N, CA, C, O and the ligand as a Tripos MOL2 file, in Angstrom:
@<TRIPOS>MOLECULE
protein
  289   287    73     0     0
PROTEIN
NO_CHARGES

@<TRIPOS>ATOM
      1 N           0.8420   -1.2010    0.0000 N.3       1 MET1
      2 CA          0.0000    0.0000    0.0000 C.3       1 MET1
      3 C           0.8710    1.2430    0.0000 C.2       1 MET1
      4 O           1.6620    1.4760    0.9140 O.2       1 MET1
      5 N           0.7070    2.0150   -1.0270 N.am      2 ALA2
      6 CA          1.4700    3.2710   -1.0850 C.3       2 ALA2
      7 C           0.5660    4.3640   -1.6250 C.2       2 ALA2
      8 O           0.3790    4.5140   -2.8320 O.2       2 ALA2
      9 N           0.0290    5.0970   -0.7140 N.am      3 GLU3
     10 CA         -0.8590    6.1830   -1.0810 C.3       3 GLU3
     11 C          -0.0170    7.4350   -1.2920 C.2       3 GLU3
     12 O           0.7110    7.8690   -0.3990 O.2       3 GLU3
     13 N          -0.1270    7.9970   -2.4680 N.am      4 LYS4
     14 CA          0.6910    9.1660   -2.7520 C.3       4 LYS4
     15 C          -0.1510   10.4280   -2.6480 C.2       4 LYS4
     16 O          -1.2700   10.4860   -3.1600 O.2       4 LYS4
     17 N           0.3790   11.4000   -2.0030 N.am      5 ILE5
     18 CA         -0.3560   12.6440   -1.8770 C.3       5 ILE5
     19 C           0.5000   13.8000   -2.3910 C.2       5 ILE5
     20 O           1.7300   13.7410   -2.3830 O.2       5 ILE5
     21 N          -0.1670   14.8230   -2.8260 N.am      6 ARG6
     22 CA          0.5030   16.0490   -3.2610 C.3       6 ARG6
     23 C           0.3860   17.0820   -2.1560 C.2       6 ARG6
     24 O          -0.6660   17.2470   -1.5370 O.2       6 ARG6
     25 N           1.4580   17.7510   -1.9320 N.am      7 LEU7
     26 CA          1.4530   18.7900   -0.9200 C.3       7 LEU7
     27 C           1.7720   20.1160   -1.5920 C.2       7 LEU7
     28 O           2.7020   20.2380   -2.3890 O.2       7 LEU7
     29 N           0.9580   21.1040   -1.2340 N.am      8 LYS8
     30 CA          1.2520   22.4530   -1.7030 C.3       8 LYS8
     31 C           0.9990   23.3670   -0.5170 C.2       8 LYS8
     32 O          -0.1420   23.5570   -0.0970 O.2       8 LYS8
     33 N           2.0270   23.9060   -0.0030 N.am      9 VAL9
     34 CA          1.9140   24.6920    1.2170 C.3       9 VAL9
     35 C           2.4860   26.0820    0.9850 C.2       9 VAL9
     36 O           3.6020   26.2520    0.4950 O.2       9 VAL9
     37 N           1.6830   27.0620    1.3520 N.am     10 LYS10
     38 CA          2.1430   28.4350    1.2460 C.3      10 LYS10
     39 C           2.6280   28.8850    2.6150 C.2      10 LYS10
     40 O           1.9060   28.7770    3.6060 O.2      10 LYS10
     41 N           3.8220   29.3760    2.6610 N.am     11 CYS11
     42 CA          4.3860   29.8420    3.9200 C.3      11 CYS11
     43 C           3.5590   31.0120    4.4430 C.2      11 CYS11
     44 O           3.3040   31.9770    3.7220 O.2      11 CYS11
     45 N           3.1460   30.9150    5.6970 N.am     12 HIS12
     46 CA          2.2940   31.9750    6.2370 C.3      12 HIS12
     47 C           3.0740   33.2450    6.5640 C.2      12 HIS12
     48 O           2.4800   34.2920    6.8200 O.2      12 HIS12
     49 N           4.3730   33.1560    6.5570 N.am     13 ALA13
     50 CA          5.1820   34.3310    6.8810 C.3      13 ALA13
     51 C           5.6460   35.0870    5.6340 C.2      13 ALA13
     52 O           5.5090   36.3090    5.5700 O.2      13 ALA13
     53 N           6.1890   34.3790    4.6490 N.am     14 CYS14
     54 CA          6.7670   35.0960    3.5100 C.3      14 CYS14
     55 C           6.0550   34.8040    2.1840 C.2      14 CYS14
     56 O           6.3860   35.4080    1.1630 O.2      14 CYS14
     57 N           5.0880   33.8920    2.1880 N.am     15 GLY15
     58 CA          4.3340   33.6180    0.9770 C.3      15 GLY15
     59 C           4.9920   32.6630    0.0090 C.2      15 GLY15
     60 O           4.4430   32.3870   -1.0570 O.2      15 GLY15
     61 N           6.1520   32.1550    0.3590 N.am     16 ASN16
     62 CA          6.8330   31.1800   -0.4890 C.3      16 ASN16
     63 C           5.9880   29.9160   -0.6040 C.2      16 ASN16
     64 O           5.4850   29.4120    0.4000 O.2      16 ASN16
     65 N           5.8300   29.4010   -1.8230 N.am     17 VAL17
     66 CA          5.0290   28.2000   -2.0180 C.3      17 VAL17
     67 C           5.9450   26.9920   -2.1560 C.2      17 VAL17
     68 O           6.8330   26.9530   -3.0080 O.2      17 VAL17
     69 N           5.7080   26.0160   -1.3000 N.am     18 MET18
     70 CA          6.5170   24.8030   -1.3040 C.3      18 MET18
     71 C           5.6710   23.6630   -1.8470 C.2      18 MET18
     72 O           4.5350   23.4660   -1.4150 O.2      18 MET18
     73 N           6.2130   22.9270   -2.7760 N.am     19 GLU19
     74 CA          5.4730   21.8310   -3.3660 C.3      19 GLU19
     75 C           6.2710   20.5500   -3.3210 C.2      19 GLU19
     76 O           7.4960   20.5580   -3.4430 O.2      19 GLU19
     77 N           5.5800   19.4720   -3.1490 N.am     20 GLY20
     78 CA          6.2360   18.1770   -3.1540 C.3      20 GLY20
     79 C           5.2030   17.0860   -3.0270 C.2      20 GLY20
     80 O           4.0000   17.3470   -2.9800 O.2      20 GLY20
     81 N           5.6780   15.8780   -2.9730 N.am     21 THR21
     82 CA          4.7740   14.7620   -2.7880 C.3      21 THR21
     83 C           5.2530   13.9240   -1.6180 C.2      21 THR21
     84 O           6.4000   14.0160   -1.1830 O.2      21 THR21
     85 N           4.3470   13.1120   -1.1290 N.am     22 ALA22
     86 CA          4.7020   12.1990   -0.0510 C.3      22 ALA22
     87 C           4.0320   10.8660   -0.3160 C.2      22 ALA22
     88 O           2.9260   10.7930   -0.8520 O.2      22 ALA22
     89 N           4.7110    9.8490    0.0630 N.am     23 LYS23
     90 CA          4.1900    8.4980   -0.1240 C.3      23 LYS23
     91 C           3.9090    7.8920    1.2220 C.2      23 LYS23
     92 O           4.7010    8.0120    2.1570 O.2      23 LYS23
     93 N           2.7560    7.2300    1.3110 N.am     24 TYR24
     94 CA          2.4310    6.5830    2.5530 C.3      24 TYR24
     95 C           2.9570    5.1520    2.5460 C.2      24 TYR24
     96 O           2.7330    4.3930    1.6030 O.2      24 TYR24
     97 N           3.6440    4.8100    3.5920 N.am     25 GLY25
     98 CA          4.1530    3.4470    3.7090 C.3      25 GLY25
     99 C           4.7770    3.2390    5.0640 C.2      25 GLY25
    100 O           5.3380    4.1670    5.6460 O.2      25 GLY25
    101 N           4.6850    2.0300    5.5680 N.am     26 LYS26
    102 CA          5.2640    1.6790    6.8670 C.3      26 LYS26
    103 C           4.8010    2.6070    7.9840 C.2      26 LYS26
    104 O           5.5960    3.0050    8.8350 O.2      26 LYS26
    105 N           3.5290    2.9480    7.9800 N.am     27 GLY27
    106 CA          2.9540    3.6900    9.0960 C.3      27 GLY27
    107 C           3.1980    5.1770    9.1200 C.2      27 GLY27
    108 O           2.8390    5.8480   10.0880 O.2      27 GLY27
    109 N           3.8040    5.7080    8.0670 N.am     28 ALA28
    110 CA          4.0570    7.1470    8.0580 C.3      28 ALA28
    111 C           4.1750    7.6390    6.6140 C.2      28 ALA28
    112 O           4.3870    6.8570    5.6870 O.2      28 ALA28
    113 N           4.0360    8.9230    6.4570 N.am     29 TYR29
    114 CA          4.2860    9.5120    5.1500 C.3      29 TYR29
    115 C           5.7650    9.8070    5.0010 C.2      29 TYR29
    116 O           6.4110   10.3150    5.9180 O.2      29 TYR29
    117 N           6.2790    9.4860    3.8520 N.am     30 HIS30
    118 CA          7.6890    9.7430    3.6060 C.3      30 HIS30
    119 C           7.8060   10.8280    2.5400 C.2      30 HIS30
    120 O           7.2730   10.6870    1.4390 O.2      30 HIS30
    121 N           8.4860   11.8810    2.8630 N.am     31 PRO31
    122 CA          8.5570   13.0120    1.9460 C.3      31 PRO31
    123 C           9.3270   12.7070    0.6750 C.2      31 PRO31
    124 O          10.2700   11.9170    0.6670 O.2      31 PRO31
    125 N           8.9020   13.3510   -0.3900 N.am     32 ASP32
    126 CA          9.5380   13.1920   -1.6810 C.3      32 ASP32
    127 C           9.5750   14.5840   -2.3060 C.2      32 ASP32
    128 O           8.5710   15.0430   -2.8510 O.2      32 ASP32
    129 N          10.6750   15.2310   -2.2340 N.am     33 GLY33
    130 CA         10.8000   16.5590   -2.8140 C.3      33 GLY33
    131 C          10.6030   17.6930   -1.8210 C.2      33 GLY33
    132 O          10.9410   18.8420   -2.1040 O.2      33 GLY33
    133 N          10.0620   17.3680   -0.6700 N.am     34 LEU34
    134 CA          9.8760   18.3760    0.3720 C.3      34 LEU34
    135 C          10.4140   17.8000    1.6680 C.2      34 LEU34
    136 O          10.3440   16.5930    1.9010 O.2      34 LEU34
    137 N          10.9330   18.6400    2.4790 N.am     35 ASP35
    138 CA         11.4450   18.1880    3.7570 C.3      35 ASP35
    139 C          10.4050   18.4890    4.8220 C.2      35 ASP35
    140 O          10.1650   19.6550    5.1380 O.2      35 ASP35
    141 N           9.7870   17.4630    5.3780 N.am     36 PHE36
    142 CA          8.8130   17.7370    6.4210 C.3      36 PHE36
    143 C           8.7720   16.6170    7.4580 C.2      36 PHE36
    144 O           9.2100   15.4920    7.2190 O.2      36 PHE36
    145 N           8.2390   16.9690    8.5930 N.am     37 GLU37
    146 CA          8.0260   15.9920    9.6470 C.3      37 GLU37
    147 C           6.5520   15.6400    9.6440 C.2      37 GLU37
    148 O           5.6920   16.5190    9.5850 O.2      37 GLU37
    149 N           6.2730   14.3740    9.7050 N.am     38 PHE38
    150 CA          4.8920   13.9500    9.6640 C.3      38 PHE38
    151 C           4.4860   13.2960   10.9670 C.2      38 PHE38
    152 O           5.2120   12.4640   11.5100 O.2      38 PHE38
    153 N           3.3180   13.6770   11.4650 N.am     39 THR39
    154 CA          2.7780   13.0470   12.6600 C.3      39 THR39
    155 C           1.3680   12.5670   12.3670 C.2      39 THR39
    156 O           0.5240   13.3520   11.9340 O.2      39 THR39
    157 N           1.1090   11.3190   12.5930 N.am     40 ALA40
    158 CA         -0.2440   10.7920   12.4190 C.3      40 ALA40
    159 C          -1.0840   11.2060   13.6170 C.2      40 ALA40
    160 O          -0.6540   11.0790   14.7630 O.2      40 ALA40
    161 N          -2.2950   11.7060   13.3390 N.am     41 VAL41
    162 CA         -3.1520   12.1410   14.4410 C.3      41 VAL41
    163 C          -4.4360   11.3230   14.5280 C.2      41 VAL41
    164 O          -5.2440   11.5340   15.4320 O.2      41 VAL41
    165 N          -4.6280   10.4080   13.6120 N.am     42 GLY42
    166 CA         -5.8270    9.5930   13.6760 C.3      42 GLY42
    167 C          -6.1600    9.0230   12.3160 C.2      42 GLY42
    168 O          -5.3650    9.0880   11.3780 O.2      42 GLY42
    169 N          -7.3570    8.4600   12.2310 N.am     43 LYS43
    170 CA         -7.7830    7.8920   10.9570 C.3      43 LYS43
    171 C          -9.1050    8.5050   10.5520 C.2      43 LYS43
    172 O          -9.9260    8.8610   11.3980 O.2      43 LYS43
    173 N          -9.3030    8.6240    9.2510 N.am     44 ILE44
    174 CA        -10.5810    9.1220    8.7630 C.3      44 ILE44
    175 C         -11.1310    8.1530    7.7350 C.2      44 ILE44
    176 O         -10.3940    7.4340    7.0600 O.2      44 ILE44
    177 N         -12.4460    8.1600    7.6410 N.am     45 LYS45
    178 CA        -13.0900    7.3030    6.6450 C.3      45 LYS45
    179 C         -13.4240    8.1500    5.4290 C.2      45 LYS45
    180 O         -14.0250    9.2180    5.5460 O.2      45 LYS45
    181 N         -13.0340    7.6710    4.2830 N.am     46 THR46
    182 CA        -13.3550    8.3740    3.0570 C.3      46 THR46
    183 C         -14.7820    8.0200    2.6520 C.2      46 THR46
    184 O         -15.3090    6.9950    3.0830 O.2      46 THR46
    185 N         -15.4180    8.8660    1.8200 N.am     47 PRO47
    186 CA        -16.8130    8.6000    1.4220 C.3      47 PRO47
    187 C         -17.0130    7.2240    0.7680 C.2      47 PRO47
    188 O         -18.1090    6.6670    0.8250 O.2      47 PRO47
    189 N         -15.9790    6.6860    0.1600 N.am     48 ASP48
    190 CA        -16.1410    5.3670   -0.4670 C.3      48 ASP48
    191 C         -15.8470    4.2130    0.4960 C.2      48 ASP48
    192 O         -15.7170    3.0630    0.0750 O.2      48 ASP48
    193 N         -15.7460    4.5240    1.7740 N.am     49 GLY49
    194 CA        -15.6560    3.4740    2.7770 C.3      49 GLY49
    195 C         -14.2640    3.0100    3.1610 C.2      49 GLY49
    196 O         -14.1160    2.1080    3.9870 O.2      49 GLY49
    197 N         -13.2580    3.6060    2.5820 N.am     50 ARG50
    198 CA        -11.8990    3.2080    2.9350 C.3      50 ARG50
    199 C         -11.3950    4.0390    4.1100 C.2      50 ARG50
    200 O         -11.9220    5.1080    4.4130 O.2      50 ARG50
    201 N         -10.3910    3.5320    4.7390 N.am     51 THR51
    202 CA         -9.8030    4.2510    5.8620 C.3      51 THR51
    203 C          -8.4610    4.7950    5.4360 C.2      51 THR51
    204 O          -7.6550    4.1020    4.8150 O.2      51 THR51
    205 N          -8.2370    6.0380    5.7770 N.am     52 ARG52
    206 CA         -6.8990    6.5430    5.5340 C.3      52 ARG52
    207 C          -6.4080    7.3380    6.7320 C.2      52 ARG52
    208 O          -7.1790    7.7600    7.5950 O.2      52 ARG52
    209 N          -5.1340    7.5200    6.7490 N.am     53 VAL53
    210 CA         -4.5200    8.1600    7.9040 C.3      53 VAL53
    211 C          -4.6600    9.6730    7.8080 C.2      53 VAL53
    212 O          -4.4460   10.2750    6.7560 O.2      53 VAL53
    213 N          -5.0220   10.2600    8.9240 N.am     54 LYS54
    214 CA         -5.0730   11.7020    9.0150 C.3      54 LYS54
    215 C          -3.8040   12.1230    9.7470 C.2      54 LYS54
    216 O          -3.4140   11.5250   10.7490 O.2      54 LYS54
    217 N          -3.1930   13.1320    9.2380 N.am     55 GLY55
    218 CA         -1.9370   13.5070    9.8620 C.3      55 GLY55
    219 C          -1.6260   14.9740    9.7170 C.2      55 GLY55
    220 O          -2.3350   15.7290    9.0520 O.2      55 GLY55
    221 N          -0.5760   15.3390   10.3430 N.am     56 GLU56
    222 CA         -0.1480   16.7200   10.3670 C.3      56 GLU56
    223 C           1.3040   16.7490    9.9110 C.2      56 GLU56
    224 O           2.1480   16.0150   10.4230 O.2      56 GLU56
    225 N           1.5720   17.6000    8.9520 N.am     57 ALA57
    226 CA          2.9490   17.7370    8.4990 C.3      57 ALA57
    227 C           3.4620   19.1080    8.9160 C.2      57 ALA57
    228 O           2.7420   20.1040    8.8370 O.2      57 ALA57
    229 N           4.6780   19.1470    9.3500 N.am     58 VAL58
    230 CA          5.3070   20.4170    9.6680 C.3      58 VAL58
    231 C           6.4310   20.6330    8.6630 C.2      58 VAL58
    232 O           7.3720   19.8450    8.5680 O.2      58 VAL58
    233 N           6.3040   21.7060    7.9320 N.am     59 ILE59
    234 CA          7.2580   22.0030    6.8750 C.3      59 ILE59
    235 C           8.0030   23.2870    7.2020 C.2      59 ILE59
    236 O           7.3960   24.3200    7.4850 O.2      59 ILE59
    237 N           9.3040   23.2070    7.1580 N.am     60 VAL60
    238 CA         10.1040   24.3920    7.4360 C.3      60 VAL60
    239 C          10.3810   25.0980    6.1110 C.2      60 VAL60
    240 O          10.9400   24.5170    5.1810 O.2      60 VAL60
    241 N           9.9800   26.3540    6.0540 N.am     61 CYS61
    242 CA         10.1720   27.1420    4.8430 C.3      61 CYS61
    243 C          11.6570   27.3440    4.5630 C.2      61 CYS61
    244 O          12.3940   27.7890    5.4430 O.2      61 CYS61
    245 N          12.1050   27.0240    3.3480 N.am     62 PRO62
    246 CA         13.5190   27.2010    3.0260 C.3      62 PRO62
    247 C          13.9460   28.6670    2.9030 C.2      62 PRO62
    248 O          15.1370   28.9770    2.9460 O.2      62 PRO62
    249 N          12.9720   29.5620    2.7500 N.am     63 GLU63
    250 CA         13.2860   30.9790    2.5950 C.3      63 GLU63
    251 C          13.4850   31.6910    3.9310 C.2      63 GLU63
    252 O          14.4320   32.4560    4.1090 O.2      63 GLU63
    253 N          12.5800   31.4230    4.8560 N.am     64 CYS64
    254 CA         12.6250   32.2000    6.1000 C.3      64 CYS64
    255 C          12.6640   31.3360    7.3550 C.2      64 CYS64
    256 O          12.6720   31.8570    8.4700 O.2      64 CYS64
    257 N          12.6890   30.0120    7.1760 N.am     65 GLU65
    258 CA         12.8210   29.0690    8.2870 C.3      65 GLU65
    259 C          11.6630   29.0720    9.2740 C.2      65 GLU65
    260 O          11.8040   28.6260   10.4120 O.2      65 GLU65
    261 N          10.5130   29.5800    8.8270 N.am     66 VAL66
    262 CA          9.3150   29.5190    9.6670 C.3      66 VAL66
    263 C           8.6860   28.1430    9.4980 C.2      66 VAL66
    264 O           8.6440   27.5890    8.3990 O.2      66 VAL66
    265 N           8.2000   27.6050   10.6100 N.am     67 ARG67
    266 CA          7.5390   26.3080   10.5580 C.3      67 ARG67
    267 C           6.0860   26.4770   10.1470 C.2      67 ARG67
    268 O           5.3570   27.2730   10.7390 O.2      67 ARG67
    269 N           5.6660   25.7290    9.1360 N.am     68 ASN68
    270 CA          4.2970   25.7720    8.6590 C.3      68 ASN68
    271 C           3.6190   24.4330    8.9160 C.2      68 ASN68
    272 O           4.1720   23.3720    8.6280 O.2      68 ASN68
    273 N           2.4140   24.5020    9.4630 N.am     69 LYS69
    274 CA          1.6720   23.2770    9.7120 C.3      69 LYS69
    275 C           0.7160   23.0200    8.5800 C.2      69 LYS69
    276 O           0.1020   23.9420    8.0430 O.2      69 LYS69
    277 N           0.5940   21.7680    8.2240 N.am     70 TYR70
    278 CA         -0.2760   21.3800    7.1240 C.3      70 TYR70
    279 C          -1.0050   20.1140    7.5000 C.2      70 TYR70
    280 O          -0.3870   19.1490    7.9500 O.2      70 TYR70
    281 N          -2.3170   20.1060    7.3200 N.am     71 GLU71
    282 CA         -3.0850   18.9140    7.6540 C.3      71 GLU71
    283 C          -3.3040   18.0500    6.4380 C.2      71 GLU71
    284 O          -3.6790   18.5300    5.3680 O.2      71 GLU71
    285 N          -3.0630   16.7670    6.6210 N.am     72 ILE72
    286 CA         -3.2480   15.8300    5.5280 C.3      72 ILE72
    287 C          -4.5550   15.0710    5.7580 C.2      72 ILE72
    288 O          -4.9230   14.2160    4.9520 O.2      72 ILE72
    289 ZN          8.7240   31.5570    4.5000 Zn       73 ZN73
@<TRIPOS>BOND
     1     1     2 1
     2     2     3 1
     3     3     4 2
     4     3     5 am
     5     5     6 1
     6     6     7 1
     7     7     8 2
     8     7     9 am
     9     9    10 1
    10    10    11 1
    11    11    12 2
    12    11    13 am
    13    13    14 1
    14    14    15 1
    15    15    16 2
    16    15    17 am
    17    17    18 1
    18    18    19 1
    19    19    20 2
    20    19    21 am
    21    21    22 1
    22    22    23 1
    23    23    24 2
    24    23    25 am
    25    25    26 1
    26    26    27 1
    27    27    28 2
    28    27    29 am
    29    29    30 1
    30    30    31 1
    31    31    32 2
    32    31    33 am
    33    33    34 1
    34    34    35 1
    35    35    36 2
    36    35    37 am
    37    37    38 1
    38    38    39 1
    39    39    40 2
    40    39    41 am
    41    41    42 1
    42    42    43 1
    43    43    44 2
    44    43    45 am
    45    45    46 1
    46    46    47 1
    47    47    48 2
    48    47    49 am
    49    49    50 1
    50    50    51 1
    51    51    52 2
    52    51    53 am
    53    53    54 1
    54    54    55 1
    55    55    56 2
    56    55    57 am
    57    57    58 1
    58    58    59 1
    59    59    60 2
    60    59    61 am
    61    61    62 1
    62    62    63 1
    63    63    64 2
    64    63    65 am
    65    65    66 1
    66    66    67 1
    67    67    68 2
    68    67    69 am
    69    69    70 1
    70    70    71 1
    71    71    72 2
    72    71    73 am
    73    73    74 1
    74    74    75 1
    75    75    76 2
    76    75    77 am
    77    77    78 1
    78    78    79 1
    79    79    80 2
    80    79    81 am
    81    81    82 1
    82    82    83 1
    83    83    84 2
    84    83    85 am
    85    85    86 1
    86    86    87 1
    87    87    88 2
    88    87    89 am
    89    89    90 1
    90    90    91 1
    91    91    92 2
    92    91    93 am
    93    93    94 1
    94    94    95 1
    95    95    96 2
    96    95    97 am
    97    97    98 1
    98    98    99 1
    99    99   100 2
   100    99   101 am
   101   101   102 1
   102   102   103 1
   103   103   104 2
   104   103   105 am
   105   105   106 1
   106   106   107 1
   107   107   108 2
   108   107   109 am
   109   109   110 1
   110   110   111 1
   111   111   112 2
   112   111   113 am
   113   113   114 1
   114   114   115 1
   115   115   116 2
   116   115   117 am
   117   117   118 1
   118   118   119 1
   119   119   120 2
   120   119   121 am
   121   121   122 1
   122   122   123 1
   123   123   124 2
   124   123   125 am
   125   125   126 1
   126   126   127 1
   127   127   128 2
   128   127   129 am
   129   129   130 1
   130   130   131 1
   131   131   132 2
   132   131   133 am
   133   133   134 1
   134   134   135 1
   135   135   136 2
   136   135   137 am
   137   137   138 1
   138   138   139 1
   139   139   140 2
   140   139   141 am
   141   141   142 1
   142   142   143 1
   143   143   144 2
   144   143   145 am
   145   145   146 1
   146   146   147 1
   147   147   148 2
   148   147   149 am
   149   149   150 1
   150   150   151 1
   151   151   152 2
   152   151   153 am
   153   153   154 1
   154   154   155 1
   155   155   156 2
   156   155   157 am
   157   157   158 1
   158   158   159 1
   159   159   160 2
   160   159   161 am
   161   161   162 1
   162   162   163 1
   163   163   164 2
   164   163   165 am
   165   165   166 1
   166   166   167 1
   167   167   168 2
   168   167   169 am
   169   169   170 1
   170   170   171 1
   171   171   172 2
   172   171   173 am
   173   173   174 1
   174   174   175 1
   175   175   176 2
   176   175   177 am
   177   177   178 1
   178   178   179 1
   179   179   180 2
   180   179   181 am
   181   181   182 1
   182   182   183 1
   183   183   184 2
   184   183   185 am
   185   185   186 1
   186   186   187 1
   187   187   188 2
   188   187   189 am
   189   189   190 1
   190   190   191 1
   191   191   192 2
   192   191   193 am
   193   193   194 1
   194   194   195 1
   195   195   196 2
   196   195   197 am
   197   197   198 1
   198   198   199 1
   199   199   200 2
   200   199   201 am
   201   201   202 1
   202   202   203 1
   203   203   204 2
   204   203   205 am
   205   205   206 1
   206   206   207 1
   207   207   208 2
   208   207   209 am
   209   209   210 1
   210   210   211 1
   211   211   212 2
   212   211   213 am
   213   213   214 1
   214   214   215 1
   215   215   216 2
   216   215   217 am
   217   217   218 1
   218   218   219 1
   219   219   220 2
   220   219   221 am
   221   221   222 1
   222   222   223 1
   223   223   224 2
   224   223   225 am
   225   225   226 1
   226   226   227 1
   227   227   228 2
   228   227   229 am
   229   229   230 1
   230   230   231 1
   231   231   232 2
   232   231   233 am
   233   233   234 1
   234   234   235 1
   235   235   236 2
   236   235   237 am
   237   237   238 1
   238   238   239 1
   239   239   240 2
   240   239   241 am
   241   241   242 1
   242   242   243 1
   243   243   244 2
   244   243   245 am
   245   245   246 1
   246   246   247 1
   247   247   248 2
   248   247   249 am
   249   249   250 1
   250   250   251 1
   251   251   252 2
   252   251   253 am
   253   253   254 1
   254   254   255 1
   255   255   256 2
   256   255   257 am
   257   257   258 1
   258   258   259 1
   259   259   260 2
   260   259   261 am
   261   261   262 1
   262   262   263 1
   263   263   264 2
   264   263   265 am
   265   265   266 1
   266   266   267 1
   267   267   268 2
   268   267   269 am
   269   269   270 1
   270   270   271 1
   271   271   272 2
   272   271   273 am
   273   273   274 1
   274   274   275 1
   275   275   276 2
   276   275   277 am
   277   277   278 1
   278   278   279 1
   279   279   280 2
   280   279   281 am
   281   281   282 1
   282   282   283 1
   283   283   284 2
   284   283   285 am
   285   285   286 1
   286   286   287 1
   287   287   288 2
@<TRIPOS>SUBSTRUCTURE
     1 MET1         2 RESIDUE 1 A MET
     2 ALA2         6 RESIDUE 1 A ALA
     3 GLU3        10 RESIDUE 1 A GLU
     4 LYS4        14 RESIDUE 1 A LYS
     5 ILE5        18 RESIDUE 1 A ILE
     6 ARG6        22 RESIDUE 1 A ARG
     7 LEU7        26 RESIDUE 1 A LEU
     8 LYS8        30 RESIDUE 1 A LYS
     9 VAL9        34 RESIDUE 1 A VAL
    10 LYS10       38 RESIDUE 1 A LYS
    11 CYS11       42 RESIDUE 1 A CYS
    12 HIS12       46 RESIDUE 1 A HIS
    13 ALA13       50 RESIDUE 1 A ALA
    14 CYS14       54 RESIDUE 1 A CYS
    15 GLY15       58 RESIDUE 1 A GLY
    16 ASN16       62 RESIDUE 1 A ASN
    17 VAL17       66 RESIDUE 1 A VAL
    18 MET18       70 RESIDUE 1 A MET
    19 GLU19       74 RESIDUE 1 A GLU
    20 GLY20       78 RESIDUE 1 A GLY
    21 THR21       82 RESIDUE 1 A THR
    22 ALA22       86 RESIDUE 1 A ALA
    23 LYS23       90 RESIDUE 1 A LYS
    24 TYR24       94 RESIDUE 1 A TYR
    25 GLY25       98 RESIDUE 1 A GLY
    26 LYS26      102 RESIDUE 1 A LYS
    27 GLY27      106 RESIDUE 1 A GLY
    28 ALA28      110 RESIDUE 1 A ALA
    29 TYR29      114 RESIDUE 1 A TYR
    30 HIS30      118 RESIDUE 1 A HIS
    31 PRO31      122 RESIDUE 1 A PRO
    32 ASP32      126 RESIDUE 1 A ASP
    33 GLY33      130 RESIDUE 1 A GLY
    34 LEU34      134 RESIDUE 1 A LEU
    35 ASP35      138 RESIDUE 1 A ASP
    36 PHE36      142 RESIDUE 1 A PHE
    37 GLU37      146 RESIDUE 1 A GLU
    38 PHE38      150 RESIDUE 1 A PHE
    39 THR39      154 RESIDUE 1 A THR
    40 ALA40      158 RESIDUE 1 A ALA
    41 VAL41      162 RESIDUE 1 A VAL
    42 GLY42      166 RESIDUE 1 A GLY
    43 LYS43      170 RESIDUE 1 A LYS
    44 ILE44      174 RESIDUE 1 A ILE
    45 LYS45      178 RESIDUE 1 A LYS
    46 THR46      182 RESIDUE 1 A THR
    47 PRO47      186 RESIDUE 1 A PRO
    48 ASP48      190 RESIDUE 1 A ASP
    49 GLY49      194 RESIDUE 1 A GLY
    50 ARG50      198 RESIDUE 1 A ARG
    51 THR51      202 RESIDUE 1 A THR
    52 ARG52      206 RESIDUE 1 A ARG
    53 VAL53      210 RESIDUE 1 A VAL
    54 LYS54      214 RESIDUE 1 A LYS
    55 GLY55      218 RESIDUE 1 A GLY
    56 GLU56      222 RESIDUE 1 A GLU
    57 ALA57      226 RESIDUE 1 A ALA
    58 VAL58      230 RESIDUE 1 A VAL
    59 ILE59      234 RESIDUE 1 A ILE
    60 VAL60      238 RESIDUE 1 A VAL
    61 CYS61      242 RESIDUE 1 A CYS
    62 PRO62      246 RESIDUE 1 A PRO
    63 GLU63      250 RESIDUE 1 A GLU
    64 CYS64      254 RESIDUE 1 A CYS
    65 GLU65      258 RESIDUE 1 A GLU
    66 VAL66      262 RESIDUE 1 A VAL
    67 ARG67      266 RESIDUE 1 A ARG
    68 ASN68      270 RESIDUE 1 A ASN
    69 LYS69      274 RESIDUE 1 A LYS
    70 TYR70      278 RESIDUE 1 A TYR
    71 GLU71      282 RESIDUE 1 A GLU
    72 ILE72      286 RESIDUE 1 A ILE
    73 ZN73       289 GROUP 0 **** ****
C-alpha cells in the first residue's frame, strides 16, 4: 500500500510556495521533494468506505525558516 499525496503549502510568513509529494508506507508519510516531519493524528473514513490516515505535516520554509503546519 502506497498512497501518494501532493502537498502544496504556502508559507504563512513570507508567501513562499513549497510543493512536493509524499508516499504513505510503513505507518508514516515519507517526503519526496519536500522536507517535512509527519505526525499521524488519527484515521478518517473516506466517502467510499476506505480508511486513511489523518496527519499533520510540519514544513520548514527554506526561505525564512518559519515552521508551517499542514493537515493531511
Ligand atoms: Zn517563509
